[in-house]
C-alpha positions in Angstrom: 91.3 97.7 88.4 92.8 99.3 85.5 92.2 102.7 87.0 94.1 101.7 90.1 96.8 100.0 88.0 97.3 103.4 86.1 97.6 105.2 89.2 100.4 103.1 90.5 102.2 104.3 87.2 101.5 101.0 85.0 100.0 100.9 81.2 97.0 98.9 81.4 94.8 98.0 78.3 91.1 96.5 78.5 89.9 94.0 75.8 86.2 94.1 76.0 84.0 91.3 73.9 81.1 93.4 73.6 80.8 96.8 71.7 81.1 100.3 73.2 78.0 100.1 75.5 78.1 104.1 75.1 77.5 103.8 71.6 75.2 100.7 71.4 72.9 101.2 74.6 70.3 98.3 74.1 72.9 95.3 74.3 72.9 93.0 77.4 70.9 92.9 80.3 70.0 95.8 82.5 69.1 94.4 85.8 69.5 96.9 88.3 72.2 96.7 90.7 72.2 97.4 94.6 75.4 99.0 96.0 76.0 98.6 99.6 78.8 99.6 102.0 81.5 97.0 100.5 80.8 98.6 96.9 80.7 102.2 97.9 84.2 101.9 99.9 85.8 100.4 96.9 84.7 103.1 94.9 85.7 105.4 97.3 89.4 104.6 96.8 89.1 106.3 93.2 90.6 109.8 93.5 88.1 112.7 94.1 88.0 113.9 90.5 87.3 110.6 89.3 84.5 109.8 91.8 82.8 113.0 90.2 82.6 111.4 86.9 80.3 109.0 88.5 77.1 110.5 87.9 74.8 107.5 88.3 75.9 107.3 92.2 74.3 110.7 92.4 71.1 109.3 90.7 71.0 106.3 93.0 67.9 105.5 94.8 67.9 104.8 98.4 66.4 101.7 99.3 65.8 101.2 103.0 63.9 98.2 103.3 61.4 96.1 101.2 58.0 95.8 100.8 56.4 92.2 100.3 53.5 92.1 98.2 51.7 89.1 99.5 48.8 87.5 97.5 45.3 88.7 98.7 46.8 90.0 102.0 47.9 93.6 102.9 51.5 94.5 101.9 54.0 94.3 104.6 57.4 96.3 105.2 60.2 95.3 106.4 63.3 97.8 106.8 66.8 96.4 106.5 68.2 98.3 109.2 66.8 100.0 112.5 69.5 102.9 111.4 67.5 105.1 108.9 70.9 105.7 107.2 71.8 102.5 106.3 69.9 101.6 103.3 70.7 100.0 99.7 71.1 102.0 96.7 69.5 100.9 93.5 71.6 102.0 90.6 71.7 101.3 86.9 73.9 98.8 85.7 74.4 100.5 82.3 74.8 104.1 83.9 77.5 102.5 86.1 79.3 100.6 83.3 79.4 103.9 81.2 80.4 106.2 84.2 83.3 103.7 84.9 84.6 103.3 81.5 84.5 107.3 81.2 86.7 107.0 84.2 89.2 104.8 82.6 89.6 106.4 79.4 90.2 109.9 81.4 92.9 108.1 83.1 94.5 107.0 79.6 93.3 103.2 79.9 93.0 102.5 76.2 89.6 99.9 75.9 89.7 97.8 72.9 85.9 96.7 72.3 84.9 93.9 70.3 87.6 91.3 71.1 87.4 88.0 73.0 90.3 86.0 74.6 90.5 83.0 72.4 93.5 81.3 74.2 96.8 82.2 76.2 100.3 80.5 75.6 102.1 80.5 79.2 105.2 79.8 77.7 105.7 82.8 75.2 103.4 84.9 77.3 101.1 85.7 74.4 97.2 86.1 74.3 95.3 85.6 71.4 92.5 87.8 70.7 89.2 87.4 68.1 86.5 89.4 66.8 83.1 88.3 65.6 84.1 88.8 61.9 87.0 86.8 62.4 90.1 88.9 63.0 92.8 87.6 65.1 95.0 89.7 67.2 98.1 88.4 69.2 99.4 90.5 71.9 102.4 90.0 74.2 101.5 90.5 77.9 103.3 91.2 81.3 100.4 90.5 83.5 96.8 89.3 82.4 94.0 89.9 84.7 90.5 88.1 84.1 87.6 90.5 84.7 85.5 88.4 82.0 82.8 87.1 84.0 81.2 83.9 84.7 81.7 82.2 81.8 85.7 83.2 81.7 87.6 82.0 78.9 90.8 83.1 81.3 89.5 81.0 84.1 89.3 78.2 81.7 93.0 78.9 80.8 94.3 78.8 84.1 92.5 75.8 85.1 94.0 74.1 81.8 97.5 75.4 83.0 97.1 73.8 86.7 95.1 70.4 85.3 92.3 71.3 87.5 88.5 71.6 86.8 86.5 74.2 88.6 82.7 74.0 89.0 80.5 76.5 87.2 77.4 75.2 88.3 73.8 76.0 86.6 71.5 77.2 89.0 68.0 75.6 89.0 66.5 79.1 88.9 66.5 81.5 85.8 65.2 84.9 85.2 63.2 87.3 82.6 63.2 90.9 82.8 60.3 93.2 82.8 59.9 96.9 82.8 57.0 98.9 84.9 56.9 102.5 83.3 56.5 105.4 85.1 52.8 107.3 85.7 52.0 110.7 84.4 54.6 113.3 84.7 57.3 110.8 85.9 55.6 109.5 89.1 56.2 106.2 90.5 52.9 104.0 90.4 54.5 102.2 93.4 56.7 103.3 96.6 60.2 104.2 94.9 61.7 104.2 98.0 62.1 100.2 98.5 62.7 97.0 96.9 59.4 95.4 95.9 59.1 91.6 96.3 56.3 89.3 95.5 57.0 85.8 97.1 55.0 83.1 96.2 56.1 80.1 98.1 57.7 78.4 95.2 60.9 79.1 92.9 58.5 81.8 90.9 58.7 85.1 92.3 59.0 88.7 91.0 61.0 91.6 92.4 61.1 95.2 91.5 63.9 97.9 91.8 63.2 101.8 91.2 64.9 104.0 88.5 65.4 107.7 89.0 62.8 108.2 86.1 60.1 106.6 88.2 60.1 103.6 86.5 60.8 100.2 87.7 63.5 97.3 86.5 61.6 94.2 87.7 62.8 90.7 87.4 60.6 87.5 87.1 62.5 84.3 88.6 61.4 80.8 87.7 62.8 77.0 87.5 65.3 77.1 84.7 63.7 74.0 83.3 60.3 71.9 83.4 56.6 72.8 83.0 57.1 76.0 85.3 60.2 77.6 83.7 58.8 81.0 82.1 61.6 80.7 79.6 58.8 78.3 77.8 55.8 79.9 78.5 53.0 81.0 75.9 51.5 84.1 75.8 48.2 82.6 77.4 50.8 81.0 80.2 52.5 84.2 81.0 49.6 86.4 81.0 47.6 83.5 83.3 50.6 83.5 85.8 50.5 87.3 86.2 46.8 87.4 86.6 46.6 84.6 89.1 50.1 85.1 91.2 50.6 88.8 90.5 47.4 90.5 89.9 48.5 93.9 90.9 51.5 93.8 88.6 48.9 93.0 86.0 46.8 95.7 86.5 49.7 98.4 86.7 51.6 97.0 83.5 48.7 96.0 81.5 48.8 92.9 79.0 50.4 94.5 76.0 53.3 95.1 78.0 53.8 92.0 79.8 53.4 90.4 76.5 55.8 92.7 74.7 58.5 92.1 77.6 58.1 88.5 77.7 58.6 88.1 73.9 61.4 90.5 73.8 63.4 89.9 76.8 65.8 86.5 77.0 65.4 84.4 79.7 68.5 84.5 81.6 70.6 81.7 83.3 72.2 81.9 86.8 75.4 80.5 87.6 77.5 79.7 90.9 81.1 79.9 90.0 83.5 77.9 92.5 87.3 77.4 91.3 90.3 76.6 93.4 93.1 78.6 91.2 92.8 82.2 90.7 96.3 82.7 89.2 99.4 81.3 87.3 102.5 82.3 88.7 102.9 85.9 88.4 101.5 85.9 85.1 97.6 86.0 85.5 94.7 86.2 88.1 91.2 86.5 87.8 88.8 88.2 89.9 84.9 89.2 90.5 82.4 86.9 88.5 85.4 85.2 86.7 87.0 83.7 90.2 83.4 83.6 92.1 79.9 84.4 90.5 77.3 84.2 92.7 73.5 84.1 92.2 72.1 87.4 92.6 69.8 87.0 95.6 71.7 89.2 98.1 72.4 91.6 95.5 75.9 91.6 96.8 77.8 90.3 93.7 78.9 93.6 92.3 79.7 94.6 95.9 82.2 92.0 96.5 83.2 91.9 93.3 84.5 95.7 93.8 85.7 94.6 97.5 88.0 92.1 95.4 89.3 94.8 93.7 90.1 97.1 96.7 91.8 94.1 98.3 93.8 92.9 95.3 95.0 96.8 94.9 95.9 97.0 98.6 98.2 93.7 97.9 99.7 95.4 94.9 100.7 98.3 96.9 101.8 96.0 100.0 104.1 94.0 97.7 105.5 96.7 95.3 109.4 96.1 95.0 110.3 99.3 93.1 109.0 102.4 91.3 107.3 99.8 88.9 108.2 96.6 90.1 106.0 94.4 92.2 106.2 90.9 93.1 103.3 89.4 90.8 103.7 86.1 92.0 103.3 86.8 95.5 100.5 89.5 95.5 98.7 86.6 93.0 99.0 83.8 95.3 98.3 86.0 98.8 94.6 87.1 96.6 93.6 83.4 96.5 93.2 83.6 100.5 90.2 85.6 99.7 88.3 82.7 98.6 87.1 81.5 102.1 85.7 84.8 102.3 83.8 84.5 99.0 82.6 81.0 100.1 80.4 82.7 102.6 78.9 85.0 99.9 78.0 82.0 98.1 76.4 80.1 100.9 74.5 83.3 102.2 73.1 84.2 98.7 71.5 80.7 98.2 70.2 81.1 101.7 68.8 84.2 100.8 67.3 83.1 97.8 64.7 81.1 99.9 64.4 83.4 102.5 63.2 86.0 99.3 60.1 83.3 98.1 59.7 81.3 101.1 60.3 83.0 104.3 59.6 86.8 103.9 55.8 86.7 105.0 56.3 83.8 107.3 55.4 84.9 110.6 57.7 82.7 112.7 60.3 84.1 110.6 59.5 87.8 110.7 59.5 87.1 114.8 62.8 85.8 114.5 64.2 88.8 112.6 62.3 91.3 114.8 64.6 89.9 118.0 67.6 90.0 115.9 67.2 93.6 115.6 66.6 94.0 119.3 69.8 92.0 120.0 71.8 94.4 117.6 70.2 97.3 119.6 71.1 95.8 122.5 74.9 94.1 121.5 75.5 96.7 118.8 79.3 95.6 118.4 78.7 92.0 119.2 75.7 91.1 117.3 74.9 92.3 113.9 72.0 91.0 111.9 73.1 89.1 109.2 71.6 91.5 106.3 73.2 94.6 108.1 76.6 92.8 108.7 76.9 91.8 105.1 75.4 95.0 103.4 76.2 97.9 105.6 79.6 97.0 107.1 83.1 95.8 105.8 83.5 93.5 108.6 85.6 90.5 106.7 83.2 88.2 105.0 84.6 84.9 106.7 84.2 86.6 110.1 80.4 87.2 108.9 80.2 83.8 108.1 80.8 82.4 111.3 79.2 85.3 113.3 75.9 84.7 111.3 75.9 80.8 112.3 76.4 81.4 115.8 73.8 84.4 115.7 71.2 82.2 113.9 71.4 79.5 116.6 71.2 82.1 119.4 68.1 83.7 117.7 66.7 80.1 117.4 67.1 79.4 120.8 65.7 82.7 122.2 62.7 82.2 119.9 62.0 78.4 120.6 58.4 78.0 121.6 57.9 82.2 121.9 55.7 84.2 119.5 56.0 87.7 121.8 59.0 90.0 122.6 57.5 90.2 126.1 58.4 86.6 126.7 61.9 86.7 126.0 64.4 85.7 128.3 67.1 88.6 128.4 69.2 86.4 131.1 69.4 83.8 128.7 70.3 86.3 125.7 73.4 87.9 128.0 74.6 84.4 128.7 74.6 83.2 125.1 76.3 86.6 123.8 78.7 86.5 126.2 79.9 83.0 125.9 79.7 82.4 121.8 79.7 85.9 120.4 83.0 88.2 119.2 84.0 90.7 122.1 83.8 93.2 119.0 82.9 92.4 115.2 84.3 95.8 114.1 87.8 95.0 115.1 88.1 92.0 112.5 90.3 92.6 109.5 91.7 90.6 106.6 94.7 88.7 107.2 96.9 91.4 105.3 95.5 94.5 107.4 97.0 96.3 110.6 93.8 98.3 110.9 90.3 96.8 110.4 88.4 98.5 107.4 86.5 101.9 107.9 82.8 101.5 108.4 81.6 105.0 108.2 79.6 103.9 105.4 77.1 107.0 105.4 80.1 109.3 105.5 81.4 107.3 102.3 78.2 107.7 100.5 78.3 111.5 101.2 80.8 111.8 98.8 78.9 110.6 95.9 76.0 112.9 96.6 77.8 116.1 96.0 77.1 117.7 92.5 79.7 118.0 89.8 81.2 121.1 89.4 80.1 123.5 86.4 82.4 123.1 83.3 
């Protein structure tokens, strides 16, 4: 966001609570991110020379589908799309953070590390920052932009100003990170071209995302409290869990590494953030996880966070009133209209959690997914399978939410009492699609846009695969 604002001639400073991650690489959690169309399109708005600095995207690993590791059954492969070029990309969170910091500093954005927001005085437009050592700094601001995460202090200040209370809900699941090293010569010990999922028909399940060095960043999810919470497990309990529920991981990772990861890596909590007000007049605004943090089961949080930057910067350009003059109050007020779109993300993320740990090895669910892919093939602009629509298009999220509900009902009706593709009633499918589906989902656009967003996802990705120029 700061880089885009600098491109409009505005002076920006970033105040970051944590130390510089390029100097302190071991801080925080390192769960991989999955970038898809919405994130890539937002990053594509950067200047070409800035895009060249995003080295992590050239190292991103394409994951066209997921492999389901069922207990005592063969591994099943499920592609994300029938189009082989539509894939998710596994990206290192740390490397993406570092690359974006380099881009910001290249564009003369000053970054102040080790300062956290303490309070805001709206009358005088003064922001107070503190450090861990107790140093306090007060700065005058013109506009204040909050991207300070699901525990956002600026969100709390905005809610206090409006006398409203948002809902920061702790999800009933949490997670712990595990690391699966590469084999000899940096060769991955499981298929590196996939997301790997170990569903166990409960809140406890395991996922793994590939890294460029052949290793995997893995996450073990469990209930956040009670006897099944892995955060409270003893050494004996965590080993017993892997031996009985994830025996292949146990064999690959080994008991010593499992125990070391369990003792070293913290148990993290998951939150849903829902607040009615994202701004105060033209003085402040929040975006990303600060405004709408969601559980990570769809992998869309980072993508929609970046998409929110794209929408907000487009509004900044739209309501520019002079060379360095902007109608901030209107810009921030209009941005709040993005809320119904992220409400869809919250619903779909929670729904995908159920899919990941309960449905991915259910035969009827898999049959219905196959039917949905066939419908997408037959009606490519009217019926787009949910995962493809959210991940591989830039169709507005609110439109996606309505379409997913309709498509779910159509697929359910077509699959009722059927187990074979040959038994589908295609005349019924034609009638349902004609009656209930949009004439062309790809022509839908946001409220402020005159043209729909581009959907040349594979072309956009190619811009990040170009090797950097030699110095």
